[in-house]
VEXGUBA-683956 format. One record per residue (C-alpha): residue in three letters; x, y, z. Coordinates in steps of 0.001 Angstrom, whole numbers, padded with zeros to 6 digits, always signed. Example, Ala and Ser with C-alpha at 12.3 -4.5 7.8 and 13.67 -1.06 7.14 Angstrom:
residues 2
ALA+012300-004500+007800/SER+013670-001060+007140/
//
This chain:
residues 169
UNK+018502-010726-044378/UNK+015471-011400-046558/UNK+013543-008319-047698/UNK+009913-008536-048686/UNK+008574-006014-051132/UNK+006306-005625-054099/UNK+008910-006651-056632/UNK+010668-009289-054527/UNK+009048-012684-054166/UNK+008493-014229-050752/UNK+010978-016924-049822/UNK+010564-019413-047074/UNK+013474-020431-044914/UNK+013924-023095-042262/UNK+012802-022095-038768/UNK+016258-022712-037284/UNK+017993-020408-039775/UNK+018891-017074-038142/UNK+019040-014021-040393/UNK+020010-011398-037803/UNK+023488-009934-037691/UNK+025375-010183-034384/UNK+028517-008414-033362/UNK+030340-009484-030197/UNK+030062-007038-027280/UNK+032506-006716-024413/UNK+030982-006941-020926/UNK+032808-004230-018975/UNK+031678-005494-015562/UNK+032823-009098-015936/UNK+035616-008542-018437/UNK+034425-011111-020926/UNK+033143-010920-024515/UNK+029520-011789-025137/UNK+029351-013957-028222/UNK+026528-015141-030435/UNK+025954-018139-028147/UNK+025186-015792-025199/UNK+022469-013850-027032/UNK+019233-013690-025054/UNK+020742-015526-022084/UNK+022477-012655-020284/UNK+022745-008946-020819/UNK+025535-006836-019337/UNK+024492-004713-016388/UNK+020923-005988-016094/UNK+021237-009587-014923/UNK+023716-011743-013125/UNK+025662-014279-015208/UNK+023603-017334-016027/UNK+020242-015619-015405/UNK+017874-015636-018352/UNK+016719-012254-019631/UNK+013439-012005-021578/UNK+013799-010817-025128/UNK+011679-007828-026105/UNK+009245-008633-028871/UNK+007778-005736-030804/UNK+004169-006174-031859/UNK+003465-006160-035569/UNK+001807-003061-036975/UNK-001818-003673-037739/UNK-003517-001557-040374/UNK-007235-001087-040840/UNK-008422-001718-044362/UNK-008976+001523-046260/UNK-011676-000126-048364/UNK-013583-001223-045245/UNK-013362+002276-043776/UNK-014503+003852-047044/UNK-017438+001422-047207/UNK-018517+002371-043684/UNK-018318+006091-044491/UNK-020407+005690-047652/UNK-022972+003561-045811/UNK-023352+006057-042960/UNK-023814+008912-045451/UNK-026407+006788-047265/UNK-028303+006117-044048/UNK-028291+009808-043133/UNK-029474+010760-046629/UNK-032250+008176-046446/UNK-033445+009400-043066/UNK-033952+012933-044410/UNK-036758+011612-046593/UNK-036137+013990-049471/UNK-032841+012292-050367/UNK-034195+008729-050273/UNK-033338+007951-053951/UNK-029764+009112-053397/UNK-029709+007114-050161/UNK-030707+003990-052092/UNK-027865+004432-054587/UNK-025324+005218-051874/UNK-026598+002343-049709/UNK-026013-000169-052500/UNK-022605+001352-053246/UNK-021663+001330-049541/UNK-022763-002300-049254/UNK-020620-003352-052225/UNK-017555-001405-051051/UNK-017931-002859-047534/UNK-018048-006406-048946/UNK-014786-005606-050729/UNK-013448-004270-047421/UNK-014387-007520-045697/UNK-012402-009431-048305/UNK-009456-007021-047905/UNK-009564-007410-044115/UNK-008970-011135-044527/UNK-005361-010556-045561/UNK-002661-011028-042914/UNK-001754-007852-041021/UNK-004924-006047-042101/UNK-007753-005439-039645/UNK-011234-004109-040280/UNK-013700-006986-040003/UNK-015959-005045-037615/UNK-015729-001860-039671/UNK-016667-003746-042845/UNK-019512-005587-041109/UNK-020963-002317-039822/UNK-020672-000869-043321/UNK-022579-003845-044716/UNK-025337-003514-042109/UNK-025701+000266-042514/UNK-025675-000035-046321/UNK-028425-002663-046235/UNK-030469-000595-043771/UNK-030112+002521-045929/UNK-031118+000667-049104/UNK-034090-001019-047400/UNK-035387+002188-045795/UNK-034916+004120-049044/UNK-036799+001475-050986/UNK-039674+001600-048505/UNK-039696+005408-048538/UNK-039736+005625-052339/UNK-042596+003128-052760/UNK-044694+004804-050055/UNK-044900+001653-047912/UNK-043253+003471-045039/UNK-044833+006632-043695/UNK-041584+008050-042386/UNK-039285+008859-044110/UNK-041180+009744-047228/UNK-039371+010857-050382/UNK-041985+013571-051042/UNK-041566+015397-047713/UNK-038563+017362-046493/UNK-038321+016289-042870/UNK-035185+018337-042280/UNK-036976+021652-042818/UNK-039979+020461-040752/UNK-037673+019482-037904/UNK-035858+022836-038161/UNK-039169+024724-037998/UNK-040215+022688-034947/UNK-036916+023439-033183/UNK-037179+027172-033936/UNK-040759+027200-032594/UNK-039598+025653-029303/UNK-036230+027403-028970/UNK-036408+030866-030451/UNK-032671+031507-030195/UNK-032144+028971-033037/UNK-033769+031348-035531/UNK-030496+033338-035719/UNK-028844+030366-037416/
//
């Protein structure tokens, strides 16, 4: 059996070479021994002799790229910080960082057995949106959000004015 690990190199082998171990099993119902030649053709107790039995194939484990997930998280935080208005400069820095990490996540998702293309793409889009909105807010070209106004406290005051029970929080 070939083991793949960090320290072991990958070896290729011919497709017809079988690396599984097989031990003969005695079929109690028919009184015969199932040998290596019978593997996958019949199985004792589940099929009649000569009937083909499908072999169970386990799906490979797919892992989502940690870098792509981290890039999406940073980009979403950057977009939320940008939309507050007051944190637009921090949103710009986090948006650029989230964009770069998500690009690295897209590269990492290209490896076999690693998923995360959609997660990395969303991280790229959110990071770009956060950086663009933060740039517009800091230069004053965009009226909302504005880096000189705290929209979170204004929104809180508006909510308390309309729903008085929120003032307890």
